[in-house]
C-alpha positions in Angstrom: 0.1 0.1 0.0 3.0 2.1 0.5 3.5 2.2 -3.2 -0.2 3.4 -3.7 0.3 6.2 -1.4 3.5 7.5 -2.9 1.9 7.4 -6.5 -1.1 9.5 -5.0 1.3 11.8 -3.5 3.3 12.3 -6.5 0.1 13.0 -8.2 -1.1 15.6 -5.7 2.1 17.4 -6.2 1.6 17.5 -9.8 -1.8 18.8 -9.5 -0.6 21.3 -6.7 1.9 22.7 -9.3 -1.0 23.0 -11.9 -3.2 24.7 -9.5 -0.4 27.3 -8.7 -0.1 28.2 -12.4 -4.1 28.4 -12.8 -4.1 30.7 -9.9 -2.1 33.2 -11.6 -3.8 32.9 -14.8 -6.9 33.3 -13.0 -6.1 37.0 -11.9 -6.6 37.8 -15.5 -9.5 35.4 -16.3 -13.2 36.0 -17.0 -15.7 35.9 -13.9 -17.3 32.6 -15.7 -14.1 31.1 -15.0 -13.5 32.1 -11.6 -16.9 30.6 -11.0 -15.7 27.5 -11.8 -12.7 27.8 -9.8 -14.4 28.3 -6.5 -15.8 24.9 -5.8 -12.6 23.3 -7.0 -10.8 25.1 -4.0 -13.2 23.5 -1.8 -12.6 20.1 -3.3 -8.9 20.8 -3.0 -9.1 21.5 0.6 -11.3 18.3 1.0 -8.2 16.4 -0.5 -5.5 18.2 1.3 -7.5 17.0 4.6 -7.7 13.3 3.4 -4.0 13.3 2.3 -3.4 14.4 5.8 -5.6 11.6 7.6 -3.7 9.1 5.5 -0.8 8.6 7.6 0.9 5.2 6.9 -2.7 3.8 5.7 -2.1 0.2 6.1 -5.7 -0.7 7.2 -8.7 -1.3 4.8 -9.9 2.2 5.7 -6.7 3.4 4.5 -7.4 1.7 1.3 -10.7 3.3 1.0 -9.2 6.9 1.6 -6.7 6.5 -1.0 -9.3 5.2 -3.6 -11.5 8.0 -2.7 -8.7 10.5 -2.9 -7.5 9.3 -6.4 -11.3 9.9 -7.6 -11.3 13.3 -6.0 -7.8 13.9 -7.6 -9.0 12.9 -11.1 -12.3 15.1 -10.8 -10.1 18.1 -9.8 -7.6 17.5 -12.4 -10.4 17.1 -15.2 -11.9 20.4 -14.0 -8.3 22.0 -14.1 -8.1 20.8 -17.9 -11.2 22.5 -18.7 -10.4 25.7 -17.0 -7.3 25.6 -19.0 -9.0 25.2 -22.2 -11.2 28.4 -21.4 -8.0 30.6 -20.5 -6.8 29.6 -23.8 -9.6 30.7 -25.8 
């Protein structure tokens, strides 16, 4: 399970970098894009909370947290891609 956690942490780091880049771009973005961003910030906070609670995650509950975090990570990543598309228009 440690490998799964490490993979998840790497994905979170990559998404974090993308989030930082998007924040900069949002300074110049349309209000419509900003409205898409706000709910994602709540989801990001939830993801950070899950990652902190993960700890060593050797139990079944830890596996469930990893699976749920991965789904949330994918959802946020997909939304970031859509925002990038809007910014690039």
